[in-house]
C-alpha positions as CSV (number, residue, x, y, z in Angstrom):
1,M,-10.2,15.5,-17.5
2,M,-12.5,12.4,-17.3
3,Q,-13.4,11.4,-13.8
4,A,-14.8,8.2,-12.4
5,P,-18.5,8.1,-12.1
6,R,-20.0,9.1,-8.8
7,R,-21.1,6.3,-6.6
8,A,-22.3,5.9,-3.0
9,T,-19.7,6.9,-0.4
10,V,-17.3,4.1,0.3
11,R,-16.3,3.6,3.9
12,G,-13.0,2.1,5.1
13,P,-9.3,2.9,5.1
14,T,-8.0,5.7,2.9
15,F,-6.5,3.1,0.6
16,I,-9.9,1.6,-0.2
17,R,-11.6,5.0,-0.5
18,T,-8.8,6.3,-2.8
19,L,-9.0,3.3,-5.1
20,A,-12.8,3.5,-5.2
21,R,-12.6,7.2,-6.1
22,L,-10.2,6.7,-9.0
23,T,-11.7,3.6,-10.5
24,A,-15.0,2.2,-11.7
25,A,-14.8,-0.6,-9.2
26,D,-18.0,-1.2,-7.3
27,V,-17.2,-1.7,-3.6
28,P,-20.4,-3.0,-1.9
29,P,-20.6,-3.0,1.9
30,P,-19.4,-6.3,3.4
31,A,-22.0,-8.9,3.6
32,R,-20.3,-10.6,6.6
33,S,-18.6,-9.5,9.7
34,L,-14.8,-9.2,9.9
35,S,-14.6,-12.1,12.3
36,D,-16.7,-14.3,9.9
37,Q,-14.5,-13.4,7.0
38,L,-11.3,-14.1,8.9
39,S,-12.7,-17.5,9.8
40,Q,-12.8,-18.3,6.1
41,W,-9.2,-17.1,5.5
42,V,-7.6,-19.0,8.3
43,D,-7.2,-22.7,7.5
44,W,-7.2,-25.5,10.1
45,T,-3.4,-25.7,10.5
46,H,-3.2,-21.9,11.3
47,A,-6.3,-22.3,13.5
48,V,-4.5,-24.9,15.5
49,A,-1.4,-22.7,15.8
50,L,-3.5,-19.7,16.8
51,S,-5.3,-21.8,19.5
52,T,-1.9,-22.9,20.8
53,A,-0.7,-19.3,21.0
54,L,-3.8,-18.1,22.8
55,D,-4.0,-21.0,25.2
56,G,-0.3,-21.3,26.0
57,R,1.2,-20.2,29.2
58,P,4.4,-18.3,28.3
59,P,6.8,-17.7,31.2
60,A,6.8,-14.3,32.9
61,A,9.7,-12.0,32.2
62,L,10.4,-8.4,33.0
63,L,10.9,-6.1,30.0
64,D,14.3,-4.5,30.1
65,D,14.1,-0.7,30.4
66,R,16.7,-0.3,27.6
67,I,14.4,-2.3,25.3
68,L,11.5,-0.1,26.3
69,R,13.3,3.1,25.6
70,S,14.0,1.9,22.0
71,A,10.4,0.9,21.6
72,D,9.0,4.4,21.0
73,D,7.4,6.1,18.1
74,D,10.8,6.3,16.3
75,E,10.7,2.6,15.6
76,C,7.7,2.9,13.3
77,A,8.6,6.5,12.2
78,R,12.0,5.4,10.9
79,V,10.5,2.6,8.8
80,R,7.6,4.8,7.6
81,A,10.1,7.5,6.5
82,S,12.3,5.1,4.7
83,L,9.5,3.5,2.8
84,T,7.8,6.8,2.0
85,S,11.1,8.0,0.6
86,A,11.4,4.9,-1.5
87,I,7.9,5.5,-3.0
88,V,8.3,9.3,-3.6
89,A,11.8,8.9,-5.1
90,D,10.9,6.0,-7.4
91,R,11.6,6.5,-11.1
92,A,7.9,6.0,-11.8
93,F,7.4,9.5,-10.5
94,A,10.3,11.2,-12.3
95,A,9.7,13.7,-15.1
96,A,7.6,12.1,-17.8
97,T,9.0,14.1,-20.7
98,P,12.5,13.5,-22.2
99,R,15.2,15.7,-20.7
100,G,16.9,16.2,-24.1
101,P,17.4,14.9,-27.6
102,G,18.6,11.4,-28.2
103,P,17.3,7.9,-28.6
104,A,17.8,7.0,-24.9
105,N,15.7,9.9,-23.7
106,A,13.0,9.1,-26.3
107,A,12.9,5.5,-25.2
108,D,12.5,6.6,-21.5
109,A,9.7,8.9,-22.5
110,D,7.9,6.2,-24.5
111,E,8.2,3.7,-21.6
112,T,6.3,6.0,-19.3
113,L,3.4,6.3,-21.7
114,D,2.5,2.6,-21.3
115,F,1.0,1.1,-18.2
116,P,3.2,-2.0,-18.0
117,F,6.0,0.3,-16.8
118,Y,3.8,1.5,-13.9
119,R,2.6,-2.0,-13.1
120,Q,6.2,-3.2,-12.8
121,R,7.1,-0.2,-10.6
122,Y,4.0,-0.7,-8.4
123,L,4.7,-4.4,-7.8
124,A,8.4,-3.6,-7.0
125,L,7.4,-1.0,-4.4
126,Q,4.9,-3.5,-2.9
127,Q,7.7,-5.9,-2.4
128,T,9.8,-3.2,-0.8
129,M,7.0,-2.3,1.6
130,E,6.3,-6.0,2.4
131,A,9.9,-6.6,3.3
132,G,10.4,-3.4,5.3
133,V,7.2,-3.8,7.3
134,G,7.9,-7.5,7.9
135,R,11.3,-6.7,9.4
136,L,9.6,-4.1,11.6
137,R,7.0,-6.6,12.9
138,E,9.7,-9.1,13.7
139,R,11.7,-6.5,15.7
140,L,8.6,-5.5,17.6
141,R,7.7,-9.1,18.3
142,A,11.2,-9.7,19.6
143,M,10.7,-6.8,22.1
144,L,7.3,-8.3,23.2
145,T,8.9,-11.6,24.0
146,H,10.9,-9.9,26.8
147,G,7.6,-8.7,28.5
148,E,5.0,-10.1,30.7
149,P,3.0,-13.3,29.6
150,G,0.3,-11.3,27.9
151,M,2.8,-9.5,25.7
152,V,4.6,-12.8,24.9
153,R,1.2,-14.2,23.9
154,L,0.5,-11.2,21.7
155,A,3.8,-11.7,19.9
156,A,3.0,-15.4,19.2
157,V,-0.5,-14.5,18.0
158,D,0.8,-11.8,15.7
159,A,3.3,-14.2,14.2
160,V,0.6,-16.8,13.5
161,M,-1.7,-14.2,12.0
162,E,1.0,-12.9,9.7
163,R,1.7,-16.4,8.4
164,A,-2.0,-17.2,8.1
165,L,-3.1,-14.0,6.3
166,S,0.0,-13.1,4.2
167,R,-1.1,-15.0,1.1
168,R,-4.6,-13.5,1.2
169,E,-3.2,-10.0,1.9
170,R,-0.8,-10.4,-1.1
171,A,-3.6,-11.5,-3.4
172,L,-5.9,-8.7,-2.4
173,L,-3.3,-6.0,-2.7
174,S,-2.1,-7.2,-6.1
175,A,-5.5,-6.0,-7.4
176,A,-4.4,-2.4,-6.9
177,P,-2.3,-2.1,-10.1
178,T,-5.1,-3.8,-12.1
179,L,-7.5,-1.2,-10.9
180,L,-5.0,1.6,-11.6
181,S,-4.6,0.4,-15.2
182,E,-8.3,1.2,-15.8
183,H,-7.7,4.7,-14.4
184,F,-4.7,5.1,-16.6
185,E,-6.6,4.2,-19.7
186,R,-9.6,6.5,-18.9
187,L,-7.2,9.4,-18.4
188,R,-5.3,8.6,-21.6
189,Q,-8.5,8.2,-23.7
190,A,-9.9,11.4,-22.4
191,A,-6.7,13.2,-23.3
192,L,-6.7,11.7,-26.8
193,T,-10.3,12.8,-27.3
194,A,-9.5,16.3,-26.2
195,A,-6.5,16.5,-28.5
196,A,-8.5,15.3,-31.4
197,D,-11.2,17.9,-30.7
198,A,-8.6,20.6,-30.4
199,A,-7.0,19.5,-33.8
200,D,-10.4,19.7,-35.5
201,E,-11.0,23.2,-34.1
202,A,-7.5,24.3,-35.2
203,A,-8.3,23.4,-38.8
204,D,-5.5,24.8,-41.0
205,D,-3.7,26.2,-38.0
206,A,-0.7,24.4,-36.5
207,P,-2.0,21.4,-34.4
208,P,-1.5,21.8,-30.7
209,A,1.3,20.0,-29.1
210,A,0.5,16.8,-27.3
211,S,-0.1,17.2,-23.6
212,T,1.1,14.9,-20.9
213,A,-0.9,16.6,-18.2
214,W,-3.0,13.5,-17.9
215,L,0.1,11.4,-17.1
216,E,1.1,13.8,-14.3
217,V,-2.4,13.4,-12.8
218,F,-2.1,9.6,-13.0
219,R,1.3,9.4,-11.5
220,K,0.2,11.6,-8.6
221,D,-2.8,9.4,-8.1
222,M,-0.7,6.3,-8.2
223,Q,1.7,7.7,-5.6
224,N,-1.2,8.6,-3.3
225,V,-2.5,5.0,-3.6
226,L,0.9,3.6,-2.7
227,L,1.2,5.9,0.3
228,A,-2.3,4.8,1.5
229,E,-1.3,1.2,1.0
230,L,1.7,1.8,3.2
231,D,-0.6,3.1,6.0
232,V,-2.6,-0.2,5.8
233,R,0.5,-2.4,5.9
234,L,1.9,-0.5,8.9
235,Q,-1.3,-1.0,11.0
236,P,-0.3,-4.4,12.6
237,A,3.1,-3.0,13.6
238,Q,1.5,0.1,15.1
239,G,-0.7,-2.2,17.2
240,L,2.4,-4.0,18.5
241,L,4.1,-0.7,19.2
242,A,1.1,0.5,21.1
243,A,1.2,-2.6,23.3
244,L,4.8,-1.9,24.1
245,R,4.1,1.7,25.0
246,T,1.1,0.8,27.2
247,H,3.3,-1.6,29.1
248,A,6.0,1.0,29.5
249,K,3.5,3.4,31.2
250,N,2.4,0.8,33.7
């Protein structure tokens, strides 16, 4: 099976490293610091809102113990499990070969042999993840607003940052299916070349049956990329949850 050419080791989240391993994308080290890049992404209106959130003096409040008890690892674990199940159970990862004779099964099989089907499924799962993680962050921010001033300020800052970066995040993550399309084509072309070589060697013998092993490899790789993307999307929520747990211990 054709593999992406070897390149220098890419550092960063599993999501980035996985995409770099599967594709021919060149991922150079960042030329600017994270803070410098963020300054280019946050426009002046969001900068003003962020400054207000940081400089504000929210009223002090005691965090209700009942709220704290609900703010444990189960809060993120439940959402993670739900979204993981949505990815794993998606029809993009069902059997690629038809389950029986008939035009309907043949059409389903043909659909899975073209990348537009996988692009559509990837984008649909991205929307599912964005909605699920967004609701989780809102829930955690609501919990923070019952806390001390520092926690209330953190909730306000997170809300501003989510609004400021959501468009940029969406644009960057939308590149994933495009990169996967290149991986899909490389695997398919390698399989076609191997099948042609096998047919030439068979000569007068019966030609070997077409193999879809390459498609199974691709679908597993696509699933791994989606799960890695889920980890990236959950990081802000995990930070909010860590703040709640830290306060609960004090």
